[in-house]
C-alpha positions in Angstrom: -32.5 -36.2 -22.4 -33.1 -34.1 -25.3 -35.6 -35.2 -28.1 -32.6 -36.6 -30.0 -31.8 -38.8 -27.1 -28.5 -36.7 -25.8 -27.9 -36.2 -22.0 -28.7 -32.3 -21.8 -26.9 -30.2 -19.1 -28.4 -27.6 -17.0 -25.5 -25.7 -16.9 -21.7 -25.9 -18.4 -20.1 -28.5 -15.9 -23.4 -29.5 -14.2 -24.7 -32.8 -15.7 -28.0 -33.4 -13.6 -28.0 -37.1 -14.8 -24.8 -37.4 -12.6 -26.3 -36.8 -9.1 -29.1 -39.3 -9.7 -26.2 -42.2 -9.6 -24.1 -43.8 -7.7 -21.1 -41.7 -8.6 -22.7 -38.6 -8.3 -24.0 -39.5 -4.7 -20.4 -40.1 -4.2 -18.9 -37.2 -5.5 -21.5 -35.1 -3.3 -20.6 -37.0 -0.2 -16.9 -36.3 -0.8 -17.6 -32.8 -1.1 -19.4 -32.7 2.1 -17.0 -34.6 4.0 -14.0 -32.3 2.5 -15.7 -29.3 3.5 -16.7 -30.7 7.1 -12.8 -31.5 7.5 -11.7 -28.2 6.6 -14.1 -26.4 9.2 -13.1 -28.7 11.8 -9.2 -27.7 11.1 -10.4 -24.0 11.0 -12.2 -24.0 14.3 -9.1 -26.0 15.8 -7.1 -23.2 14.3 -4.7 -25.4 13.0 -3.0 -23.5 10.3 -0.8 -26.6 9.0 -3.8 -29.0 9.0 -5.9 -26.7 7.4 -3.6 -25.7 4.6 -3.6 -29.5 3.5 -6.9 -29.0 2.3 -5.9 -26.3 -0.5 -4.5 -27.2 -3.6 -1.1 -25.4 -4.0 -3.0 -22.8 -6.4 -5.8 -22.2 -4.6 -7.5 -18.9 -5.1 -9.3 -17.4 -2.0 -11.7 -14.5 -2.0 -12.7 -12.4 0.3 -14.6 -9.4 1.1 -11.3 -7.8 1.6 -9.5 -8.9 -1.6 -8.1 -12.1 -3.5 -5.5 -14.3 -2.4 -3.3 -16.7 -4.8 -1.5 -19.7 -3.5 -0.7 -21.3 -0.5 1.5 -18.6 1.2 -0.8 -15.7 0.5 -3.9 -17.9 1.9 -1.8 -19.2 4.9 -0.7 -15.5 5.9 -4.9 -14.6 5.4 -5.4 -17.2 7.8 -3.0 -16.7 9.9 -3.8 -13.2 10.4 -7.1 -14.1 11.4 -5.9 -16.9 14.1 -4.0 -14.4 15.5 -6.7 -11.6 16.0 -9.1 -14.5 17.0 -7.7 -17.9 18.6 -11.0 -19.0 19.2 -13.8 -20.1 16.7 -17.3 -22.0 16.5 -19.2 -22.4 13.6 -22.8 -23.3 13.1 -23.9 -24.4 9.4 -27.2 -23.5 8.8 -27.4 -24.9 5.4 -25.4 -26.8 2.6 -25.5 -27.6 -1.1 -23.5 -30.1 -2.5 -23.0 -30.2 -6.5 -20.1 -31.6 -8.4 -16.4 -30.8 -7.1 -18.2 -27.9 -5.2 -20.1 -27.0 -2.1 -21.9 -23.9 -0.9 -22.5 -23.3 3.0 -24.4 -21.0 4.7 -23.0 -20.4 8.3 -23.1 -18.3 11.7 -19.6 -18.3 13.1 -18.5 -16.8 16.3 -15.0 -15.4 16.5 -13.5 -15.2 20.1 -10.7 -12.7 20.5 -7.7 -12.7 23.0 -9.9 -11.5 25.6 -12.7 -14.3 25.0 -15.2 -11.4 23.6 -17.8 -13.1 20.8 -17.6 -11.8 17.5 -20.7 -12.8 15.2 -20.0 -13.2 11.5 -22.6 -14.8 9.2 -22.1 -15.4 5.7 -21.9 -18.1 2.9 -18.7 -19.7 1.3 -18.5 -21.4 -1.9 -16.0 -23.9 -2.6 -15.0 -25.6 -5.5 -12.9 -28.6 -5.2 -9.9 -30.1 -7.4 -8.4 -33.6 -6.8 -10.4 -33.6 -3.5 -8.8 -30.6 -2.0 -10.3 -26.9 -2.0 -8.8 -25.1 -5.3 -11.1 -21.6 -4.7 -12.9 -20.6 -2.0 -15.5 -17.3 -2.2 -16.3 -16.0 0.9 -19.6 -13.8 1.2 -19.7 -12.6 4.7 -21.0 -10.0 7.2 -18.5 -7.6 9.4 -17.9 -9.4 12.5 -20.0 -7.9 15.2 -19.4 -7.7 18.7 -22.1 -9.9 20.7 -23.4 -8.2 23.5 -22.3 -9.9 26.9 
């Protein structure tokens, strides 16, 4: 609270008072559940189910470019699914905020010859109406795991 008794935000859109009450906890739990469901469907390589986690106007930003809307994002993921039909993800750390989530991960992509490619990175996801509206991926280039 400010000296005048007003609630003070740490940053635009983040009111620290919200994380200390039941509604704030529920919002963080919902963001966490959404991210887990997204990862589950991506690991299953189920494009149709995975795309249900995104809003129609989703924006995905990767080291390779920006993708807008379901068609572009689906094409991006389909390309990955074709090149790497398998995926296993280990979440190293997770940070929830109001309608957003940041996940540090270690993933292994498996190509058609079952070779593992290590990718480590961080995804920042913003939610809108309970679905991912923005996803920014900060990740290393996949590197072949020595067999």
